[in-house]
Backbone bond lengths (Angstrom), bond angles and torsions (degrees), N, CA, C in turn:
res aa  C-N    CA-C-N  psi(-1)  N-CA   C-N-CA  omega(-1)  CA-C   N-CA-C  phi
1 X - - - 1.460 - - 1.593 103.34 -
2 X 1.354 107.73 154.36 1.626 112.77 170.75 1.402 110.45 -150.27
3 X 1.181 116.03 158.43 1.505 125.11 178.91 1.446 109.36 -155.26
4 X 1.407 113.43 145.60 1.540 119.23 173.00 1.498 109.71 -99.05
5 X 1.419 117.30 -4.69 1.425 116.62 176.74 1.479 117.37 -116.27
6 X 1.371 119.42 -29.52 1.322 127.45 179.80 1.600 114.00 -102.50
7 X 1.330 109.47 120.42 1.437 116.49 -168.13 1.629 110.23 -81.79
8 X 1.343 115.32 1.46 1.549 127.75 -177.26 1.425 105.91 -134.59
9 X 1.420 126.28 58.97 1.414 118.27 -176.74 1.632 106.51 -80.63
10 X 1.398 108.31 138.26 1.474 116.39 -177.36 1.602 111.04 -137.64
11 X 1.272 113.56 151.16 1.370 120.31 -176.02 1.453 111.09 -62.46
12 X 1.406 117.13 129.41 1.389 127.36 177.66 1.519 113.02 90.37
13 X 1.266 121.83 8.57 1.424 124.75 169.37 1.499 117.62 -101.89
14 X 1.326 110.09 16.93 1.566 114.67 179.34 1.498 115.59 90.81
15 X 1.405 118.37 -5.50 1.459 122.96 178.10 1.508 103.90 -73.50
16 X 1.396 114.27 139.04 1.422 122.41 178.85 1.611 107.01 -71.47
17 X 1.366 108.06 154.44 1.458 108.73 171.77 1.479 108.62 -110.49
18 X 1.292 117.34 160.25 1.567 121.47 -175.32 1.492 108.25 -96.77
19 X 1.379 112.84 -43.47 1.466 118.27 -171.51 1.535 106.50 -140.08
20 X 1.289 114.20 142.59 1.509 120.24 170.97 1.466 104.55 -111.13
21 X 1.324 122.33 113.87 1.416 128.08 -175.37 1.603 102.97 -110.36
22 X 1.415 112.55 128.15 1.468 109.65 -179.29 1.530 108.24 -113.03
23 X 1.365 121.20 -3.04 1.448 117.32 174.74 1.497 116.50 -92.47
24 X 1.271 115.45 127.97 1.473 118.39 179.94 1.568 114.49 -65.89
25 X 1.329 110.61 -14.84 1.468 113.24 -178.88 1.528 110.29 -86.52
26 X 1.377 121.28 -8.08 1.420 118.58 -179.87 1.493 110.72 -69.43
27 X 1.310 122.78 130.18 1.331 122.43 -175.76 1.576 112.65 -120.68
28 X 1.377 115.76 -4.69 1.479 121.33 177.51 1.562 110.12 -165.35
29 X 1.282 110.08 161.21 1.425 119.07 -172.98 1.564 106.45 -154.47
30 X 1.237 121.80 158.59 1.442 126.10 177.08 1.648 106.37 -117.76
31 X 1.291 112.13 164.43 1.349 115.73 177.19 1.518 112.19 -157.90
32 X 1.327 112.93 153.07 1.463 125.29 -176.51 1.472 108.09 -94.99
33 X 1.368 122.56 99.09 1.407 122.51 177.80 1.431 116.96 -47.19
34 X 1.386 115.21 -47.19 1.405 117.87 -177.20 1.583 119.10 -61.56
35 X 1.326 112.33 -9.01 1.424 118.88 179.10 1.546 117.47 -86.67
36 X 1.454 110.30 -9.26 1.406 117.94 -171.88 1.512 109.47 -83.35
37 X 1.385 117.75 139.69 1.380 119.52 -178.50 1.502 109.38 -68.17
38 X 1.411 115.75 130.89 1.485 124.87 -173.53 1.411 114.91 88.90
39 X 1.386 119.62 3.20 1.504 119.41 177.50 1.536 111.48 -55.54
40 X 1.294 116.76 138.80 1.493 116.48 165.61 1.581 99.85 -149.67
41 X 1.390 120.83 157.22 1.352 124.85 174.91 1.559 111.81 -62.92
42 X 1.161 120.21 139.45 1.515 122.00 173.10 1.527 108.66 88.32
43 X 1.289 122.56 -8.64 1.532 125.11 -176.18 1.491 102.88 -85.71
44 X 1.378 112.65 152.49 1.559 119.42 174.27 1.565 106.27 -101.41
45 X 1.230 110.66 135.44 1.472 116.92 173.02 1.580 110.87 -118.61
46 X 1.365 112.09 136.53 1.392 123.22 -177.41 1.517 108.68 -99.34
47 X 1.354 114.93 141.51 1.525 117.06 -177.84 1.571 103.58 -136.71
48 X 1.423 109.92 147.77 1.431 117.79 170.09 1.544 112.08 -143.38
49 X 1.137 119.71 155.58 1.485 123.83 175.71 1.640 104.86 -109.19
50 X 1.305 109.36 133.17 1.415 118.57 177.80 1.594 105.13 -120.69
51 X 1.306 111.18 132.13 1.409 117.27 176.06 1.508 109.31 -106.42
52 X 1.344 117.73 132.77 1.591 122.83 -173.62 1.572 102.38 -110.46
53 X 1.276 113.92 133.21 1.450 119.87 172.14 1.499 110.66 -125.57
54 X 1.342 116.09 162.44 1.500 121.01 172.57 1.574 110.89 56.39
55 X 1.364 110.54 58.36 1.494 109.63 -179.96 1.478 118.30 61.94
56 X 1.237 118.29 24.72 1.503 121.93 -177.19 1.503 111.15 79.41
57 X 1.210 121.26 14.97 1.486 121.05 -178.67 1.588 111.49 -85.38
58 X 1.332 114.17 -26.19 1.447 120.13 -178.33 1.502 104.75 -120.54
59 X 1.347 120.17 130.98 1.451 125.58 173.71 1.441 109.79 -125.04
60 X 1.370 113.92 145.73 1.453 121.51 -179.34 1.512 102.79 -132.70
61 X 1.372 113.87 109.91 1.438 117.93 168.84 1.376 124.53 -77.62
62 X 1.312 119.12 147.22 1.561 118.40 -177.37 1.529 107.69 -102.34
63 X 1.370 113.63 -174.83 1.418 119.13 178.36 1.496 110.09 -66.44
64 X 1.280 116.78 155.32 1.453 127.74 176.79 1.524 111.84 -90.00
65 X 1.196 121.12 124.96 1.481 121.92 165.08 1.507 112.32 -111.63
66 X 1.263 118.06 163.06 1.333 124.38 175.78 1.461 117.94 -132.65
67 X 1.273 119.12 156.06 1.407 123.79 -176.89 1.492 110.36 -143.46
68 X 1.372 125.62 127.72 1.382 130.60 177.86 1.492 109.72 -99.11
69 X 1.304 120.61 114.74 1.415 120.31 -177.28 1.527 109.38 -74.58
70 X 1.390 109.55 132.70 1.496 116.88 -173.90 1.471 107.43 -65.42
71 X 1.333 113.94 154.66 1.521 123.67 170.95 1.435 109.35 -90.85
72 X 1.217 117.53 122.61 1.539 117.83 172.91 1.342 112.54 -90.05
73 X 1.390 117.02 137.74 1.415 121.18 179.04 1.493 109.15 -115.61
74 X 1.250 114.22 155.58 1.579 118.40 178.50 1.488 103.73 -104.72
75 X 1.343 119.53 119.87 1.351 120.76 179.86 1.547 111.85 -67.13
76 X 1.259 114.91 148.48 1.444 121.31 176.71 1.538 108.45 -66.73
77 X 1.254 114.43 141.97 1.461 119.30 179.76 1.459 111.07 -73.59
78 X 1.321 118.78 144.17 1.438 121.56 179.99 1.493 103.21 -79.93
79 X 1.278 113.83 124.50 1.475 116.56 172.89 1.515 116.74 -62.12
80 X 1.452 120.70 145.08 1.300 124.75 -176.26 1.446 103.20 -75.24
81 X 1.323 120.18 141.00 1.587 118.98 176.94 1.521 106.04 -69.42
82 X 1.392 106.76 146.32 1.453 111.77 175.83 1.576 107.14 -82.47
83 X 1.346 117.27 130.54 1.383 116.34 179.52 1.399 116.89 -72.89
84 X 1.295 125.69 147.39 1.400 130.24 -173.51 1.525 102.96 -80.68
85 X 1.279 121.30 143.28 1.510 124.73 -176.25 1.597 101.31 -73.76
86 X 1.304 107.79 146.27 1.492 115.66 179.09 1.572 106.79 -80.69
87 X 1.348 123.18 125.89 1.421 121.33 -178.33 1.460 112.77 -69.66
88 X 1.274 117.00 147.76 1.506 117.26 177.76 1.388 109.09 -78.96
89 X 1.406 118.14 142.44 1.504 116.65 -174.43 1.618 110.42 -64.82
90 X 1.260 116.95 150.12 1.365 123.67 179.03 1.495 108.46 -87.37
91 X 1.359 120.56 120.94 1.502 120.19 178.00 1.476 114.22 -54.35
92 X 1.319 116.33 143.00 1.464 120.40 177.92 1.574 105.99 -75.14
93 X 1.302 119.79 148.27 1.508 119.21 175.77 1.685 106.84 -62.47
94 X 1.328 113.36 148.37 1.487 114.63 179.60 1.566 111.13 -78.09
95 X 1.263 113.77 -16.94 1.560 112.53 -178.86 1.500 112.49 74.06
96 X 1.354 118.65 -153.74 1.567 123.51 -175.03 1.498 105.77 -71.30
97 X 1.320 114.12 121.37 1.543 115.23 -179.92 1.374 109.05 -89.02
98 X 1.356 129.63 14.37 1.412 130.54 176.36 1.485 110.02 -69.23
99 X 1.301 119.81 149.36 1.420 121.51 175.75 1.559 112.06 -80.15
100 X 1.267 117.78 119.74 1.507 122.54 178.30 1.531 115.07 -63.50
101 X 1.229 115.95 -19.92 1.499 123.79 179.48 1.455 109.15 -66.30
102 X 1.369 121.05 119.81 1.434 122.31 175.26 1.636 110.84 -57.72
103 X 1.338 113.68 141.70 1.328 118.42 -178.38 1.609 108.64 -88.38
104 X 1.200 113.86 112.00 1.480 121.72 -179.84 1.477 116.35 -86.15
105 X 1.277 111.30 -11.51 1.545 116.93 171.59 1.501 110.71 46.36
106 X 1.285 113.75 179.44 1.460 120.18 -171.59 1.595 108.47 -96.77
107 X 1.297 113.97 -18.42 1.477 118.38 -177.48 1.491 117.20 -87.10
108 X 1.413 112.41 -7.69 1.420 116.73 173.37 1.565 115.84 88.23
109 X 1.271 115.33 -6.21 1.463 118.54 -176.77 1.596 113.46 -78.85
């Protein structure tokens, strides 16, 4: 039996059951919390095992256990770093703008 509102769910009080096990040799089972009617992250669910004897005329309830479904959070994405702009190259100074070629002139000197 399970309930999200009743901390003492028992067979026959309208609480839904998750599994019906008919083998006396079954000692454990697993369950998918998200498949339970009323499931929400962060909610506490109460469970109890009820054993039925003599064609269901005798019932023996077990201890109640509870489980609170964890709340999953989506991490914030890490922002991409903004690339630094590549600086424009600084032009080299032109230096002496005189012509290194000797002036031969027209007079030959």
